[in-house]
N, C-alpha and C positions, 0 to 999 in steps of 0.2 A: 384551603382547597387547592388541589393539584391543578395547575393551569392546563396541563395536557390531558387531564381526565384519565390517566393511566396509572395504575398502581405500580410503584417501583419494584415490588416483589414479582410482578409478572413480566418484567423485562429481563433480557439476557444480561449476565453480569458485566460483559464488556461495554454494554450500552450505558451503564451507570457512570463510566469514566467521562462520557460526554454529557449526559443529562444532569447528574447531580453528584459530582465527585466529593463535594464538601458537605453533603447532606441536603435535605430539601429546603428550597427557598421559594416563597410565593412570587418572587419577582422573576419573570421569564426572560428578561433581557440578557442576563449572563449566559443562559442556555443558548439563546439565539446567537450570541457572539461566539461561544465555543463551537457550536455546530457549524458555523461558517469558517472560523479562523483555524481551528485544529486540522480539518481536512486539507486546507491550503498548505499549511506548514508541512504536513506529512507528505503530500504530493510533491512539493518542491524538494524535500529531502530525498524522496525516491528518484526524482529526476537527477539530482546532484550525485547520488551514489552511482547511478548507471552511467552518467556522463563522465564522471571522474575515473571510472574503470576503463574507459576507452581513450584516455588522454595519451597522445603520442608525443606532442610538443608542449612545452610550458605555455605557449601563447594560447593554446586551446582552453586553458583554465578561465581566461577572461571571457571567452565565448560561452563557456558553461555558466558563468556567473550571470551574464546578460540573458541567456536563455532561461535560467531559473527565475530571474526577476520578471521577465516577460510572462512566464508561465503563471506566476502568482496573480497576474491581472486577468486571466481568462474568465470570461463571464459565466462559465458553467457553475462555478462555486457560489454565485450570487443570485441565481434565478430561483428564488423560493416562493415568490408571490404568483398567484394565479393571474393569467392574462386572458380576458374573455375573447381575444382575437385568435387564440390557439386552443384547439380542443384536443385533449389527450384522453386516452382510456385509463391512464393511471397517473398518479402524482408521485413525484420523488419525495421521499420523506427527508427529515433532517439527518437521519443516521445513515442514509444510503451513500452520501458523499464521504462520510467517515469510513464506511466499509470499502468503498472504491479506492480511497487513498491508502488504506491498509493493504489492500490487494496489490496496488501498484508498488508499494514499498517492499512487500514480500517478493514480488517478481524481480524487482531491481536488485535486491540483496542476493537472490538466488543466481541471477545472471552474472552479477559481479563476482560471486564466489567461483563460478566456473572460469571466468577470465583470469582471476588471481590464484585459483586453486586453493582457496581459503576455506578451511572448515569452520572458522569463526563466523564468516559471512553466511555460510550455508546454515549454520545453527540459528543465527539471528533471523534469516529468511524463513526458516521452518517455524520458528517461534511466532513471528508476526503472522505467518500464514495460518497457524493453529489458532491464533487470537481472533481471526476473522469469524471463527465458529462461535466465539463468545459474544460477538457483536450481533450477528444475525444467523439464523439457521442456513442461510445461503452459503455459509462457509463450507458446508458439506459438499457443495458443488465446486467451490473454488479450490479446495485442497487437492483433488486429483488433477486439476488443471495446472496447479503449481508444480506438482510432481512431473507431469508430462512436459511442461516447458523446461524444467531443469534438465531432465533426461535428454530432451531434444537438443538443447544447447550444449550439453556435455558431448554428445555424439557428434554434432556438427562442428564443434570447435576442435576436437581431438580425433577426427576421423583419419584413418581407420583406428578404432579404439583399442583393439587387442595388441597390434604392434606398438602403439603408443605406450601401453602399459609396460611393455618389455623395455622400451628405451628410457622412459621417464618414471622413476619411482614415485615422484610427487603426484603424478596423475593416477597411479595405482592406489596410493594411499588415500587420495581425495575421493576417487570414484567408488571405493569399497565402502 
């Protein structure tokens, strides 16, 4: 019996990486561990990518490490049980933190790509952003937001953009 009472074929393909990457198992504990641990790891990686793209002095790397370790302990990732003291109109599912962490990683990669003028980071950010659609249909809402944030960061970082294209061929190559 499926402990979640959901047919695997009815779930988006990206969700299968979290729910049952090695096939169905009647034990639900590995799924609960993955649904808690994987979003934390992805979110900390997103923080690390964005923080490392802003490093000006080598001493900042230690502050980034401490920040990443502190971020791993945020209680948002561990609040899955219902509390009768709090009444909410909706419950967060186990896949929503995974989607949020993937969205954070996509934004971090896209913003770091603008800072470094790196097409590789931009491609990784676009791939992770597109993968959010395979996790939940809410990815259709997230992908235009990713494009808007990337374009806004590109314009804000290299303003005025047209004279910057003439001065710096790397900006021209990256922004096309």
